[in-house]
C-alpha positions as CSV (number, residue, x, y, z in Angstrom):
1,M,0.0,0.0,0.0
2,D,1.2,3.5,-0.8
3,R,2.5,5.2,2.4
4,N,1.6,8.5,0.9
5,S,-2.1,7.9,0.8
6,T,-4.3,10.9,1.4
7,V,-7.0,10.9,4.1
8,L,-9.6,13.7,4.2
9,V,-10.9,14.3,7.7
10,A,-14.1,16.2,7.9
11,L,-14.8,16.1,11.7
12,R,-15.8,18.8,14.2
13,H,-12.7,20.3,15.8
14,D,-12.2,18.7,19.2
15,A,-9.6,16.6,21.2
16,Q,-10.8,13.4,19.5
17,R,-10.1,14.8,16.0
18,T,-6.7,16.2,17.1
19,A,-5.6,12.8,18.5
20,L,-6.7,10.9,15.3
21,V,-5.0,13.4,13.0
22,A,-1.8,13.1,15.0
23,M,-1.9,9.3,14.8
24,L,-2.6,9.2,11.0
25,D,0.1,11.8,10.3
26,Q,2.9,10.7,12.7
27,R,2.4,6.9,13.1
28,H,1.1,6.0,9.6
29,S,2.7,8.9,7.6
30,Y,-0.6,9.5,5.7
31,K,-1.1,12.9,4.1
32,V,-4.1,14.4,6.1
33,L,-6.4,17.1,4.7
34,L,-8.8,18.8,7.0
35,A,-12.3,20.2,6.1
36,K,-14.3,22.4,8.5
37,S,-17.6,21.8,6.7
38,A,-19.3,19.7,4.1
39,A,-18.9,22.4,1.5
40,E,-15.2,22.6,2.1
41,A,-14.9,18.8,1.9
42,R,-16.5,18.9,-1.5
43,T,-14.1,21.6,-2.7
44,I,-11.1,19.6,-1.5
45,I,-12.3,16.5,-3.3
46,D,-12.7,18.5,-6.6
47,E,-9.2,20.0,-6.3
48,A,-7.1,17.2,-4.7
49,H,-6.7,13.5,-5.0
50,V,-8.3,11.7,-2.0
51,D,-8.0,8.0,-1.1
52,L,-10.3,7.8,2.0
53,M,-12.8,10.2,3.5
54,L,-13.8,10.2,7.2
55,I,-16.8,12.5,8.0
56,D,-19.2,13.3,10.8
57,D,-22.9,12.7,10.4
58,G,-24.6,15.8,11.8
59,Q,-22.9,18.8,13.4
60,G,-23.1,20.7,10.1
61,F,-21.3,18.0,8.1
62,E,-24.2,16.1,6.7
63,G,-21.9,13.1,6.3
64,C,-24.4,10.6,5.0
65,S,-25.6,12.9,2.2
66,V,-22.0,13.8,1.3
67,L,-20.9,10.1,1.1
68,A,-24.0,9.3,-1.0
69,Q,-23.0,11.9,-3.5
70,L,-19.3,10.7,-3.3
71,R,-20.4,7.2,-4.2
72,L,-21.5,8.5,-7.6
73,S,-18.9,11.1,-8.3
74,N,-15.8,9.5,-6.8
75,P,-16.6,5.8,-6.2
76,E,-12.9,4.9,-5.8
77,I,-12.7,6.9,-2.5
78,V,-13.2,4.8,0.6
79,R,-16.1,6.2,2.7
80,V,-16.1,6.1,6.5
81,L,-19.0,7.6,8.5
82,V,-18.8,8.8,12.1
83,L,-22.1,8.6,14.0
84,P,-23.2,10.5,17.1
85,E,-22.9,8.4,20.3
86,T,-26.5,7.1,20.4
87,S,-27.3,7.2,16.7
88,E,-27.9,4.1,14.5
89,P,-26.9,3.9,10.9
90,G,-29.9,4.5,8.6
91,R,-31.0,2.9,5.4
92,K,-29.5,5.7,3.4
93,A,-26.0,5.2,4.8
94,V,-26.2,1.5,4.0
95,S,-27.9,1.5,0.6
96,E,-27.1,4.9,-0.9
97,A,-23.8,5.9,0.6
98,A,-22.5,2.3,0.8
99,V,-20.1,3.2,3.5
100,Y,-17.0,1.0,4.1
101,Q,-17.3,1.3,7.9
102,F,-19.2,3.1,10.7
103,L,-17.5,4.6,13.7
104,R,-19.2,6.0,16.8
105,R,-18.4,8.8,19.0
106,P,-16.5,9.2,21.3
107,L,-13.8,8.4,18.8
108,D,-11.0,6.1,19.8
109,A,-7.9,7.2,17.8
110,E,-6.4,3.7,17.8
111,Q,-9.5,2.1,16.5
112,A,-10.2,4.8,13.9
113,S,-6.7,4.7,12.5
114,L,-7.0,0.9,12.2
115,V,-10.2,1.3,10.2
116,V,-8.4,3.8,8.0
117,K,-5.5,1.5,7.5
118,R,-7.7,-1.5,6.6
119,G,-9.8,0.7,4.3
120,L,-6.8,1.8,2.3
121,E,-5.5,-1.8,2.1
122,A,-8.9,-2.9,0.7
123,R,-8.7,0.0,-1.8
124,E,-5.2,-1.1,-3.0
125,L,-6.4,-4.7,-3.4
126,A,-9.3,-3.5,-5.5
127,R,-7.0,-1.4,-7.7
128,R,-4.7,-4.5,-8.3
129,H,-7.8,-6.6,-9.1
130,R,-8.9,-4.0,-11.7
131,L,-5.4,-4.1,-13.4
132,L,-5.4,-7.9,-13.5
133,S,-9.0,-7.9,-14.9
134,R,-8.0,-5.5,-17.5
135,E,-5.1,-7.8,-18.7
136,F,-7.4,-10.8,-19.0
137,K,-10.2,-8.7,-20.7
138,I,-7.8,-7.7,-23.5
139,S,-7.9,-11.1,-25.2
140,D,-11.7,-11.3,-24.8
141,D,-12.3,-7.9,-26.4
142,A,-9.7,-8.3,-29.1
143,S,-12.2,-8.3,-32.0
144,I,-14.0,-5.2,-30.7
145,L,-10.9,-3.3,-29.8
146,A,-9.1,-4.2,-33.0
147,L,-5.9,-5.1,-31.2
148,G,-2.9,-6.3,-33.2
149,Q,-0.6,-9.1,-32.3
150,G,2.1,-6.7,-31.2
151,Y,-0.2,-4.9,-28.8
152,Q,1.3,-4.2,-25.4
153,L,-0.5,-3.0,-22.3
154,R,0.3,0.6,-21.5
155,P,2.1,1.3,-18.2
156,E,-0.2,2.2,-15.4
157,S,-0.8,6.0,-15.2
158,Q,0.6,8.0,-12.4
159,R,-1.2,10.7,-10.4
160,F,-0.2,13.9,-8.8
161,E,-3.5,15.0,-7.3
162,K,-5.7,15.6,-10.3
163,L,-2.9,15.4,-12.9
164,V,-2.7,12.1,-14.8
165,Y,0.3,11.1,-16.9
166,V,2.7,8.3,-18.0
167,S,5.3,10.2,-19.9
168,E,8.8,10.8,-18.6
169,R,8.6,14.5,-19.3
170,M,5.5,15.0,-17.2
171,S,6.9,12.7,-14.5
172,A,10.0,15.0,-14.3
173,V,7.8,18.1,-13.9
174,C,5.7,16.5,-11.2
175,D,8.8,15.3,-9.3
176,L,10.2,18.8,-9.3
177,A,6.8,20.1,-8.2
178,R,6.7,17.7,-5.3
179,T,10.1,18.9,-4.2
180,S,9.1,22.6,-4.5
181,A,5.9,22.0,-2.5
182,K,8.0,21.2,0.6
183,T,9.6,24.6,0.5
184,Q,8.3,28.1,1.0
185,L,9.7,29.6,-2.2
186,P,7.6,31.2,-4.9
187,I,6.9,29.1,-8.0
188,L,6.6,30.1,-11.6
189,I,4.6,27.7,-13.8
190,Q,4.8,28.2,-17.6
191,G,3.2,26.4,-20.5
192,E,0.6,26.8,-23.3
193,T,-3.0,27.4,-22.6
194,G,-4.9,24.2,-21.5
195,T,-1.9,22.3,-20.3
196,G,-3.0,22.1,-16.7
197,K,-1.1,24.9,-15.0
198,E,-3.8,25.6,-12.4
199,L,-4.1,21.9,-11.6
200,L,-0.3,21.8,-11.0
201,A,-0.6,24.8,-8.7
202,R,-3.4,23.1,-6.7
203,A,-1.3,19.9,-6.5
204,V,1.6,21.9,-5.1
205,H,-0.6,23.6,-2.5
206,Y,-2.1,20.3,-1.3
207,N,1.3,18.7,-0.9
208,S,2.8,21.7,1.1
209,T,2.7,22.5,4.7
210,R,0.2,25.2,3.9
211,R,-2.6,22.8,2.8
212,A,-4.6,23.4,5.9
213,S,-4.9,27.1,4.9
214,P,-6.8,28.5,1.8
215,L,-5.7,28.4,-1.8
216,L,-7.1,31.5,-3.6
217,V,-7.0,32.1,-7.3
218,Q,-6.8,35.3,-9.2
219,N,-6.7,35.7,-13.0
220,C,-4.7,38.8,-13.8
221,G,-5.5,39.0,-17.5
222,G,-7.5,42.0,-18.7
223,L,-8.0,43.6,-15.2
224,P,-7.2,47.4,-14.8
225,D,-4.7,48.2,-12.1
226,E,-7.1,49.7,-9.6
227,L,-9.3,46.6,-9.7
228,L,-6.4,44.2,-9.5
229,Q,-4.9,46.2,-6.6
230,S,-8.3,46.0,-4.8
231,E,-8.7,42.2,-5.4
232,L,-5.3,41.4,-4.1
233,F,-4.3,44.1,-1.6
234,G,-7.9,45.1,-0.5
235,H,-9.2,48.6,-0.1
236,K,-10.9,50.9,2.5
237,R,-14.3,52.3,2.0
238,G,-14.3,55.4,-0.2
239,A,-10.9,54.6,-1.7
240,F,-12.4,55.0,-5.2
241,T,-15.7,55.3,-6.8
242,G,-17.8,52.3,-6.0
243,A,-15.9,51.3,-2.9
244,V,-18.9,51.3,-0.6
245,S,-17.3,49.0,2.1
246,D,-13.9,47.7,3.2
247,R,-12.4,44.8,1.3
248,L,-9.9,42.4,2.8
249,G,-8.1,41.4,-0.4
250,L,-6.8,37.9,-1.4
251,F,-3.4,38.2,0.2
252,R,-4.9,38.9,3.7
253,A,-7.7,36.4,3.2
254,A,-5.2,33.6,2.3
255,D,-2.8,34.4,5.2
256,G,-0.9,31.2,5.9
257,G,-1.9,29.7,2.6
258,T,-1.3,30.1,-1.1
259,V,-2.4,32.6,-3.8
260,F,-2.3,31.5,-7.4
261,L,-1.8,34.4,-9.9
262,D,-2.7,33.2,-13.4
263,E,-1.7,35.2,-16.6
264,I,1.0,37.1,-14.6
265,S,2.5,38.2,-17.9
266,E,-0.5,40.5,-18.5
267,V,0.0,42.8,-15.5
268,S,1.1,46.4,-16.0
269,P,4.6,47.8,-15.1
270,S,3.1,49.8,-12.1
271,F,1.4,46.7,-10.7
272,Q,4.7,44.7,-11.1
273,V,6.3,47.2,-8.7
274,S,3.6,46.6,-6.1
275,L,3.9,42.9,-6.4
276,L,7.7,43.0,-6.2
277,R,7.4,45.0,-2.9
278,F,5.1,42.4,-1.4
279,L,7.3,39.5,-2.5
280,Q,10.3,41.2,-0.9
281,D,8.9,42.2,2.4
282,G,5.5,40.4,2.8
283,E,4.0,43.9,3.4
284,L,0.9,45.4,1.7
285,K,-1.1,48.6,1.9
286,P,-4.8,48.5,1.1
287,L,-6.0,51.2,-1.3
288,G,-7.1,54.2,0.7
289,S,-5.2,53.2,3.8
290,D,-2.0,54.6,5.4
291,R,-1.4,51.5,7.4
292,T,1.0,48.8,6.3
293,I,-0.1,45.2,7.0
294,T,1.9,41.9,6.7
295,A,0.6,38.7,5.3
296,D,2.3,35.3,5.1
297,V,1.3,34.0,1.6
298,R,3.1,31.8,-0.9
299,I,2.8,33.1,-4.4
300,I,2.4,30.6,-7.3
301,A,2.3,32.5,-10.7
302,A,1.5,31.2,-14.1
303,S,2.0,32.4,-17.7
304,N,1.3,31.0,-21.1
305,R,3.9,33.4,-22.5
306,P,7.6,32.8,-21.7
307,L,8.5,35.5,-19.1
308,K,12.2,35.2,-20.0
309,S,11.4,36.5,-23.5
310,L,9.3,39.3,-22.1
311,V,12.1,40.3,-19.8
312,A,14.5,40.4,-22.8
313,A,12.0,42.5,-24.7
314,G,11.6,44.9,-21.8
315,E,8.0,44.1,-21.2
316,F,8.5,42.4,-17.8
317,R,10.7,43.4,-14.8
318,R,13.8,41.4,-14.5
319,D,13.9,41.6,-10.7
320,L,10.3,40.5,-10.4
321,Y,10.9,37.6,-12.8
322,Y,13.8,36.3,-10.6
323,R,11.7,36.8,-7.5
324,L,8.8,34.7,-8.9
325,K,11.0,31.9,-10.1
326,G,12.1,30.4,-6.8
327,F,11.2,27.2,-8.7
328,E,10.4,27.3,-12.4
329,L,8.0,24.5,-13.7
330,E,7.5,24.2,-17.5
331,V,4.4,22.2,-18.3
332,P,4.9,20.5,-21.7
333,S,2.3,20.7,-24.4
334,L,0.2,17.6,-25.0
335,R,1.6,17.1,-28.6
336,S,5.1,16.8,-27.1
337,R,4.0,13.9,-24.9
338,P,1.6,11.9,-27.0
339,E,2.1,8.8,-24.7
340,D,-0.1,10.7,-22.1
341,I,-3.1,11.0,-24.5
342,A,-4.4,7.4,-24.0
343,A,-4.1,7.6,-20.2
344,L,-5.8,11.0,-20.1
345,A,-8.6,9.9,-22.5
346,E,-9.4,6.9,-20.4
347,F,-9.4,9.0,-17.2
348,F,-11.8,11.6,-18.8
349,A,-14.0,8.9,-20.2
350,A,-14.4,7.3,-16.7
351,K,-14.9,10.7,-15.1
352,H,-17.6,12.0,-17.4
353,S,-19.4,8.7,-17.8
354,E,-19.8,8.6,-14.0
355,A,-20.9,12.2,-13.9
356,M,-23.6,11.5,-16.6
357,A,-24.6,8.1,-15.0
358,R,-23.7,6.5,-18.3
359,K,-22.0,3.1,-18.6
360,V,-19.1,3.3,-21.1
361,L,-17.1,0.1,-21.5
362,G,-13.9,1.9,-22.7
363,I,-12.2,3.4,-25.7
364,S,-11.4,1.3,-28.8
365,A,-7.8,0.9,-29.9
366,S,-8.5,2.6,-33.2
367,A,-10.0,5.6,-31.5
368,L,-7.0,5.9,-29.2
369,E,-4.7,5.6,-32.2
370,R,-6.4,8.6,-33.9
371,L,-6.5,10.6,-30.7
372,T,-2.7,10.0,-30.2
373,A,-2.0,11.1,-33.8
374,Y,-3.8,14.4,-33.4
375,D,-1.8,17.5,-32.3
376,F,-4.4,19.0,-29.9
377,P,-3.6,22.7,-30.2
378,G,-5.9,23.3,-27.1
379,N,-3.9,20.7,-25.2
380,V,-5.4,18.7,-22.3
381,R,-8.5,21.0,-22.1
382,E,-9.3,20.3,-25.7
383,L,-8.9,16.5,-25.2
384,E,-11.2,16.6,-22.2
385,N,-13.9,18.5,-24.2
386,E,-13.6,15.9,-27.0
387,I,-14.0,12.9,-24.6
388,R,-16.9,14.6,-22.9
389,R,-18.6,15.0,-26.3
390,M,-17.9,11.4,-27.2
391,V,-19.5,10.2,-23.9
392,V,-22.6,12.2,-24.7
393,L,-22.9,10.6,-28.1
394,T,-22.3,7.0,-26.8
395,N,-25.1,4.7,-25.7
396,D,-25.0,2.7,-22.5
397,G,-22.9,-0.4,-22.7
398,E,-20.9,0.7,-25.8
399,Y,-17.2,1.6,-26.4
400,L,-16.1,5.0,-27.5
401,T,-15.1,4.4,-31.2
402,T,-13.9,6.3,-34.2
403,R,-17.5,6.9,-35.3
404,H,-17.8,9.4,-32.3
405,L,-14.7,11.4,-33.4
406,P,-14.8,14.7,-35.3
407,Q,-13.4,14.8,-38.8
408,S,-10.4,16.9,-37.7
409,I,-9.1,14.1,-35.5
410,L,-10.0,11.3,-38.1
411,D,-7.9,13.2,-40.6
412,A,-4.8,13.1,-38.3
413,V,-2.0,11.1,-39.9
414,V,-1.1,8.0,-37.9
415,R,2.7,7.6,-38.1
416,P,4.7,4.6,-37.2
417,P,7.4,5.1,-34.5
418,T,10.6,6.6,-36.0
419,L,12.9,6.4,-33.0
420,R,16.3,5.2,-33.9
421,S,18.3,2.8,-31.7
422,G,21.4,3.7,-29.8
423,P,24.9,2.6,-30.7
424,A,24.1,1.5,-34.3
425,D,23.4,5.2,-35.2
426,I,26.5,6.6,-33.5
427,S,29.6,6.8,-35.7
428,G,33.0,8.4,-35.4
429,K,36.4,7.7,-33.9
430,T,36.7,10.3,-31.2
431,L,34.2,11.2,-28.4
432,K,33.5,14.5,-30.1
433,D,32.6,12.7,-33.3
434,K,30.3,10.3,-31.5
435,V,28.6,13.1,-29.6
436,E,28.0,15.0,-32.8
437,S,26.7,11.9,-34.5
438,L,24.2,11.3,-31.7
439,E,23.1,14.9,-31.7
440,K,22.6,14.8,-35.5
441,N,20.4,11.7,-35.1
442,L,18.4,13.2,-32.3
443,V,17.7,16.4,-34.2
444,L,16.7,14.5,-37.3
445,E,14.5,12.1,-35.4
446,T,12.7,15.0,-33.7
447,L,12.2,16.9,-36.9
448,G,10.8,13.8,-38.7
449,R,8.4,12.9,-35.9
450,L,7.1,16.5,-35.8
451,R,6.9,16.7,-39.6
452,W,9.6,19.3,-39.7
453,N,7.8,21.8,-37.6
454,Q,10.9,23.7,-36.5
455,S,9.2,25.7,-33.8
456,R,7.9,22.6,-32.0
457,A,11.1,20.7,-32.6
458,A,13.1,23.6,-31.1
459,D,10.8,23.7,-28.1
460,E,11.1,19.9,-27.5
461,L,14.9,20.0,-27.8
462,G,15.3,23.0,-25.6
463,L,16.8,25.1,-28.4
464,S,15.9,28.5,-30.0
465,R,14.7,28.6,-33.5
466,V,18.1,30.1,-34.6
467,G,19.9,27.4,-32.7
468,L,18.0,24.6,-34.4
469,A,18.5,26.3,-37.8
470,N,22.2,26.4,-37.2
471,K,22.3,22.7,-36.4
472,I,20.2,21.8,-39.5
473,K,22.8,23.8,-41.6
474,R,25.8,22.4,-39.7
475,Y,24.8,18.7,-40.2
476,G,23.3,19.3,-43.7
477,L,19.9,17.9,-42.8
478,D,17.3,17.7,-45.5
479,R,13.6,17.0,-45.3
480,E,12.9,13.6,-46.8
481,P,9.9,13.3,-49.2
């Protein structure tokens, strides 16, 4: 069983909860998330990966109703209900919520932690059973799924909260994100629109020491300075026209937590100065106030335009850029990691079929082949929208097949793998010659796989367009017919 399992505890704050949380955290090393209400518990489930939920029935938590909804929306989460001392489990808890176990107050931390441990073990056994069932089902469904003799099962997808992936590129990004989450440094997340930058920011927050405090989000694009200042720093009544009451501001509201600033590249030079001052000293001054206030907030900023290029062009402050990039995370585009498409497509198919109460058996191999060949200019967001549409068009008990795909994806050219093998492609007597031979092959392979789209090839190889053009000229590379 994974020692990093996540347990969501939605219990009223008292000595019993404190003792249980300490035992789950210290003895069993689980990651524990706390919810103060049923609404907050639902928000956490939407934003973070949860393995087991333990919730009060009554006392403002409405545990039975929450678990009944959870059974439909997130059936993989183990559900544990805590009843008042004299209460008996009702029919709804048994039939609709299908809880794994009941506990009764007063809570015994030892007993409750044992129930959690056994529940997570049962969840892991169920996961392994699903994987084995999937292997055996492949041969039974071969005719429907159009599997070839060389078909191999894909590796099991990995999860970083709500991010799903199998590729090495995404795995490297998530590993660095996990490391950065344990620090207090600001984080800069860059990548194209739709790649999942906000999901990555939420994953960092829920894996940090600040996860018990709020994560608040502000999109900075298209907002005038006065409104953005008000949203983040707050204002006093009468500070400007329309300021009819005091406003706390996101930085003070998230004190102890995290603020995610999306589209940070769009803020004005004057606001950049205000943000730089806050990052340096942790001090802010609400609009219309003479008093300086401190707030302990971690900043995670995101941009779909490379800030380094904006700095070079004089459009973004160099000192603010270096302040923001305590850690710099680059989320790769979906077309640069096509091996993730199948895993994401199956995840979205399961997610939306459950949300629509529709039984979808899976995705055919031919449909996955077409999806993998498509470039997805809208990245993961576009893929999710396509899968949601396919689920809507599919009848109960059917597979998602190519007849549910739009023509743009059907027209995508399915290309055989063009990766070249190692030592046979390396020639030359000296180390320098061998390195140059390997570099030439890597550049040629990348260009061929991306159909000589030099912008994308340069991005994947970590080169500038000029740098890639120089290597093409140096090695005399030509596009084959």
